[in-house]
C-alpha positions in Angstrom: 88.8 -32.2 80.3 89.5 -30.1 83.2 92.6 -28.5 81.9 90.5 -27.8 78.6 87.5 -25.9 80.3 90.4 -23.9 82.4 91.9 -22.7 78.9 88.3 -21.7 77.7 87.5 -19.9 80.7 90.6 -18.1 80.4 90.3 -16.9 76.7 86.7 -15.8 77.4 88.0 -13.6 80.5 90.6 -12.3 78.4 88.3 -11.4 75.4 85.8 -9.7 77.9 88.8 -7.4 79.4 89.8 -6.6 75.7 86.4 -5.4 74.9 84.6 -3.8 77.8 82.2 -1.9 75.7 80.6 -5.1 74.0 77.0 -5.1 73.9 77.5 -8.7 75.8 78.7 -6.9 78.8 76.0 -4.2 79.0 72.0 -4.9 79.4 70.0 -4.4 76.3 66.4 -4.1 75.2 64.7 -7.3 73.7 62.1 -7.5 71.1 62.3 -4.6 69.1 65.0 -1.7 68.6 66.2 0.9 71.1 66.3 4.3 69.4 67.5 7.9 70.5 65.6 10.5 69.6 66.2 14.3 69.5 63.3 16.6 68.5 62.7 20.2 68.5 59.5 22.3 68.3 60.1 26.1 67.7 58.3 29.0 66.3 58.5 33.0 66.0 56.1 34.9 68.5 53.8 37.7 67.8 56.2 40.9 67.1 56.1 44.3 68.3 57.2 47.2 66.5 59.6 49.9 68.0 58.8 53.3 69.0 60.9 56.6 70.5 60.2 54.7 73.9 60.8 51.3 73.3 62.6 48.9 71.0 60.6 46.2 69.2 61.2 42.8 69.4 60.5 39.3 68.1 60.3 36.4 70.6 62.0 33.1 69.0 60.8 30.1 71.0 62.6 27.0 71.3 61.3 23.7 73.0 63.6 20.5 73.0 63.6 17.0 74.3 65.9 14.1 74.0 64.2 10.7 74.6 65.4 6.9 74.9 62.9 4.6 73.3 63.0 0.7 74.1 62.1 -2.0 72.1 58.4 -1.8 72.7 58.5 2.0 71.6 58.1 3.0 75.2 59.9 6.3 76.6 62.4 5.0 79.2 64.3 8.3 79.5 63.2 11.6 78.7 65.0 15.2 79.0 63.4 18.6 78.3 64.5 22.1 78.0 63.2 25.3 76.6 64.6 29.0 75.5 63.0 31.9 74.5 64.8 34.7 72.8 64.1 38.0 72.0 65.5 39.5 68.9 65.1 43.4 69.0 65.4 46.5 67.0 65.4 50.2 67.5 63.0 52.9 66.0 66.1 53.9 63.9 66.7 50.5 62.3 69.3 49.4 64.6 69.5 45.7 65.5 69.6 44.6 69.5 71.0 41.1 70.3 70.0 39.3 73.6 72.8 39.7 76.1 71.9 36.1 77.8 71.4 33.0 75.7 70.7 30.7 78.7 68.2 28.2 78.4 65.3 28.0 81.5 66.8 24.6 82.9 70.4 26.7 82.8 68.6 29.7 84.6 67.4 27.4 87.1 66.0 29.3 90.3 66.9 32.6 88.4 64.3 31.9 85.9 62.0 33.4 89.0 58.6 31.4 88.3 58.8 31.1 92.3 59.0 34.7 92.7 56.1 35.2 90.5 53.6 33.0 93.0 54.2 29.4 91.5 55.0 26.5 93.6 57.6 25.2 91.7 60.4 26.7 89.2 60.6 25.8 85.8 62.9 23.2 85.9 61.4 21.3 88.6 58.2 21.6 86.9 59.8 19.9 83.7 61.5 17.3 86.0 57.9 16.3 86.7 56.8 15.8 83.6 59.9 13.7 82.2 59.0 11.4 85.1 55.2 11.5 84.2 56.1 10.4 80.2 58.8 7.5 81.2 56.9 4.0 80.0 54.2 5.4 78.2 54.1 5.6 74.7 54.0 8.8 72.4 50.5 8.1 71.9 49.9 7.9 76.0 52.1 11.2 76.2 49.5 12.9 73.9 46.9 12.1 76.1 48.4 14.1 79.3 47.6 17.3 77.5 44.3 19.2 78.3 42.3 21.6 75.6 44.1 24.8 77.1 47.4 23.5 76.4 48.3 22.8 80.4 48.5 19.3 81.3 45.5 16.9 82.8 44.5 16.2 86.4 47.2 14.1 86.5 49.9 16.4 85.3 48.8 19.2 87.6 48.4 16.7 90.7 51.8 15.8 90.2 52.9 19.6 90.3 53.4 20.5 86.5 51.0 23.6 86.2 53.1 25.1 83.2 51.7 24.6 79.5 52.8 21.3 78.1 51.5 21.3 74.8 55.1 22.5 73.4 56.8 20.0 75.7 54.6 17.0 73.9 55.2 18.8 70.3 59.1 18.4 71.0 58.7 14.8 72.3 56.5 13.7 69.1 59.3 15.4 66.8 61.7 13.2 68.7 60.0 10.0 68.4 59.5 10.8 64.8 63.2 11.3 64.2 64.7 8.6 66.5 67.3 6.4 65.3 68.4 3.1 66.2 70.9 2.7 68.5 72.7 -0.3 70.6 73.1 1.9 73.7 72.2 0.4 77.0 69.0 1.7 78.7 71.4 2.1 81.9 73.4 4.9 79.9 72.9 8.5 80.9 70.9 10.9 78.8 71.6 14.3 77.9 70.0 17.1 76.3 72.0 20.4 75.2 71.5 23.5 73.8 73.9 25.9 72.7 73.1 29.3 71.3 75.1 32.1 69.9 74.8 35.5 67.9 74.6 35.0 64.3 75.3 37.6 61.1 73.2 40.6 61.7 72.9 44.3 60.5 70.9 47.3 60.7 68.3 48.5 58.5 68.8 51.4 55.7 66.6 53.2 53.3 67.6 50.6 50.5 67.5 47.3 52.7 65.7 45.9 55.6 68.0 45.1 58.8 68.1 41.4 60.4 68.9 40.3 63.5 69.5 36.5 64.0 70.8 33.8 66.3 72.0 30.1 66.0 70.9 27.9 68.2 72.2 24.3 68.3 70.5 21.1 69.9 72.4 17.9 70.9 71.3 14.4 72.6 73.8 12.1 73.9 73.9 8.9 75.7 76.9 8.1 77.4 78.5 5.4 79.8 81.6 6.2 82.0 82.4 9.6 80.3 82.1 8.1 76.6 79.5 8.7 74.1 77.4 5.6 73.1 75.0 7.5 70.8 74.6 10.8 69.6 72.0 13.0 68.2 72.4 16.7 66.7 70.1 19.5 65.0 70.5 23.4 64.9 68.1 26.1 63.6 68.7 29.6 62.3 66.4 32.2 63.9 66.3 35.4 61.6 64.1 38.6 62.4 63.4 41.1 59.6 62.7 44.8 60.4 62.6 48.1 58.4 64.6 51.5 59.0 61.9 52.5 61.6 61.8 49.4 63.6 59.0 47.9 62.1 58.9 44.1 62.0 58.9 41.9 59.0 58.9 38.7 60.7 56.9 36.8 63.2 53.0 35.9 63.7 53.7 32.5 65.2 55.3 31.6 62.2 56.7 28.0 62.2 60.7 28.1 62.7 62.1 24.8 61.4 65.4 23.1 62.3 67.9 22.6 59.5 66.8 18.9 60.2 63.2 19.4 59.4 64.1 21.6 56.2 65.8 18.6 54.9 66.6 19.0 51.2 65.3 22.4 51.6 67.9 23.7 53.5 69.5 23.9 50.1 73.4 23.3 51.0 73.3 21.0 47.5 72.3 23.9 45.4 75.4 25.8 47.0 77.7 23.6 45.6 77.9 21.0 48.9 78.2 17.3 48.2 76.1 16.7 51.3 73.1 18.4 52.9 73.4 19.6 56.4 71.5 16.5 57.8 73.9 14.6 56.2 76.7 16.4 57.3 75.4 16.3 60.7 74.8 12.3 60.6 78.5 12.0 59.6 79.4 13.9 62.7 77.1 12.2 64.8 79.5 9.1 63.6 82.6 10.5 64.6 81.4 11.4 68.0 79.9 8.2 69.0 82.6 6.3 70.7 84.5 9.2 71.8 85.3 10.2 75.2 85.0 13.9 77.2 88.6 14.4 76.5 88.4 13.6 72.8 85.7 15.6 71.6 86.8 19.1 72.0 89.6 18.0 70.0 87.5 17.6 67.0 87.4 21.2 65.9 90.0 23.4 64.8 90.7 27.1 65.6 89.1 28.4 62.8 85.8 26.5 63.4 86.2 23.7 61.0 86.2 20.2 61.9 89.4 18.1 62.1 90.7 15.9 59.0 89.0 12.9 60.9 85.6 15.0 61.2 85.7 16.4 57.3 87.0 13.1 55.6 83.9 11.4 57.4 81.7 14.2 55.1 81.0 17.0 57.3 82.4 20.3 56.0 80.4 22.7 57.6 81.8 24.5 60.9 81.3 22.7 63.9 82.3 24.9 66.4 78.7 25.0 68.4 78.0 21.4 67.5 80.9 20.4 69.3 80.1 22.5 72.2 76.9 21.0 72.6 78.6 17.6 72.3 80.8 18.7 75.0 77.9 19.5 77.2 76.0 16.1 76.7 79.2 14.6 78.3 78.7 16.1 81.8 
């Protein structure tokens, strides 16, 4: 019997070493299903027309949240970020692209809230709000907002004095679109935002001009530099203006992401086999399990995915999606 037990012990140890990422070796939640969520709440601001002294512009605002929900539907991890990109145009109908596509978190101290008299920078206040939502359900998170869009006394006393209503809307969106994951609560959660200029052109007498940018979002859970769960989305912000620099877009219009548009995004109408969100789902499955070193090799020089990516069903260009995925494995 002692010899038999020794052999059994040896086999169990060998199996453990052979499958280091087996769920039996990692802490998981009990009761319900753990989920990873990525949510975006975005909109166009009120535009200004151009004149001989100043360019016109329309602000495009993006608020993003990555959350990990435990089996009880409570937020165990949360990461927030926000970005505001001002797409501009002159009184002569020429488009103007922003020079910097950094998010507020990426700007750090350079965002300048302390310079304006605030006690804390934006990222510090976002960190505080992230800590406040931990352990709460989405319904409980909603109750952290006051009528004016700022936080309740609990939030303000903790040190978060910025408006939090957009944070909450992003968290709600993340929870609504959350997907089941076998990733552990011990894994690291990261949120990435990647923005870049998109197709733009000046206005003419015959046609309005367009200034646009593409913004890509990703939420990733990682363990020792390897992705255990991944979620992505993207949005196309597009501002129209005439030859005199008068805006045709804006006024707090809702700016939906490609996932939020769903079938209405219309890739199948253009001949594609899968809609954008379905292709994003396919890419997520490819990225899950990949290491920080393996992710960059999933995109070719022309921006399309490799054979592994395309055969999985993702046939859109993936440059920014891969850039965002890389940023989640930091």
